[in-house]
N, C-alpha and C positions, 0 to 999 in steps of 0.2 A: 583522460581525467582520472584522478585518483579516487579511491573509495575510503571509507572509514574503517580501517583494520581488516576487513574481510576482503579477500582477493575478488576481483571482478569475475563474475560468473560467465563462463563461456556461453555464447549464444546457442550453441548446440545443446546445452543442458536445459535451455528454456523453450526452444521452439516446438518441441514435441510434447510439452505438458498438455494434458487434456483438461479443458475447462468446460463448464456447463453453463448455458444460458438459462437462468431460472425462469424466464418468461415462458419458454416452451420445452424445457428440459433437454434441448438438443446439445450435443457435445461437438467440440472442434479443437483443433490444435492451436496453441497460443501463438505460434509463429504467424498465423494469419492476421493477428492484431497489428503487427508492424510490417507486414509485407508491402503495403502501399504507402505508408507514411510512418514517421517516427512515432514512438509511443511513450507515454508516462504511465507507469503502473504503480498505483498505490496498493501496497500489500497490507491489508487492514487486519490488525490483531483481533479486534472484537467489535462488531457493528454497534453494540449497545454501550461501548465505553465512551465516556464523555471526552477523554483525551484523544481518542481516535476520531471522534466526531469533530473535535476542534481542528485537528490537522486536515481532515477532509474539507471542512468549510473553507479553510484558508486556501488550500490548493484550488478548490472549485471556484473560489472567488476570482481566480485568474484565468478562468476558462476562455474568456473573450481573447485574451492575449495569447495564451498557450495553444489553444485549439484552433480558434477562428483565425487569428492573425499569423501564428507561426506554423500552423498545420500539423501540430503534434496531437495525436489521438490520446485522450485521457480515459484511463480505465482503472476501476477499483477491483480488487480480488479479495474474496473472503474464503475462510477455510471451514466454515460451518453454516448451515442453513436452518436456523431455528424459527419456527412459527413465522411471525411477521417482522422479525428483527432486521433482516436484510432489506426487505421492502421499506420499512420505516427509515432505515439508515439512508437508503438511496433517495427516497422522497424528500426527507428533511435535511440531509446534510451533504450528499454527494451530487445527486441529480444528474446522473450520466450513465455511461456504460459500466456495468457491474457483473462480474462472473464468479462462479463458485469453483474453487480448487479443492475438490473432494480429497485428493491424495496429499494435499498440503505441499505440493512440489515447489511452488514459489517460495514458500516459507522455509523449506529445506535448503533450497539453493541460496537464498539471501543469507542464511546462516552459515554459508561456507561448506555445505554438504550435510549438515544436520540441523534439525529444528532447534532454535534457541528458545529457552523458556525463562520467564520471569516469575519465580515462585514467591513464597511468602517472605523470603529474605530480601527480595527486591523491594517489597513494601516498606521495609525498614530503612532503605537508603535515603539520605537527605535529598538527592536529586529527584526522587519520585515525589517526595513531599513538596518540593519547590514546584514541580510540574502541576501537582494538584492545586496548590495555592494560586498559581498563575491561571489555571483553568477556571477556578472559582470566580475570578474577576470577569470572565466572559459571559457567565450566566448559562453556558451550555450544560445541559443535564444529560444523564445517562442512566444505565441500570446495570445489574450484575448478572444478566442472563448470558450463558455461554462460557466458553473456555477462554479466559483472559490471560492464560499463562504463555501461549504461543506468541512470540514476538514477530513483528512485521517489519516493514520498511518501505523503500521506494526504489524503483528502477526507471532510468531514462534509457530507452533503446533506440538505436539508429534504425532507419528504414532498411528493409531487406535483411541480409545476413551480415551486415557490417559490425554488429555486436552491441554490447552494452557501453553506453557513454559514461554512466554514473550509477552507482547503487549505494544505498545507505541502509544499514541494518540497525533497527531499534535496539538499544542496549538495555534500557529500563522502560517501564511504563511511562508513556508520554514523551519519550525522547523522539523528537521530530528531526528530520533532515534539515540542515541549515538552508533556509529558503533562498538565500543568495546563490548558493551552490546549485540548487535545483534549477533556478532560472538560468544560470550560466550554462548548465548542461543542456537545458532545453534549447537555448540559442545555438549551441554547437551542433 
């Protein structure tokens, strides 16, 4: 399956990324997440962001289908661990497996080898304002804690070492992967 502008990341670049389980501060290699089953990885720009929360709620609302019926592990990855931000995000918006990518390796890889940033000029783009207006209709709130400039995205990864089925790189704040493509990739 194709990706949106960024080449598909080789699985070898992802499987040795070190992640931290914030419940007990243990670390592990990311490849263990998809060793026994395929995985959907939501690469979260900022846990306090209302646009990121909106995307996580939408994806999490399909947990019964994606995880329980299709057998795809659902994981969120964050690049910073501020006070209670990650815990609040997980409890209120994701409610699932969530890990800390201290080195921002998933963020680097989804950007094609370098971290993609959305700076102040991104805020001036009409597409960002459209995303903010659409989000306002949902009633989902957020805050401005943390680094919101690092862009995220989503990965759908095959079981074992078969590779990435689909990846989507966020281009501007609130740019979510087309959900029909996410579901198609999960089915594959």
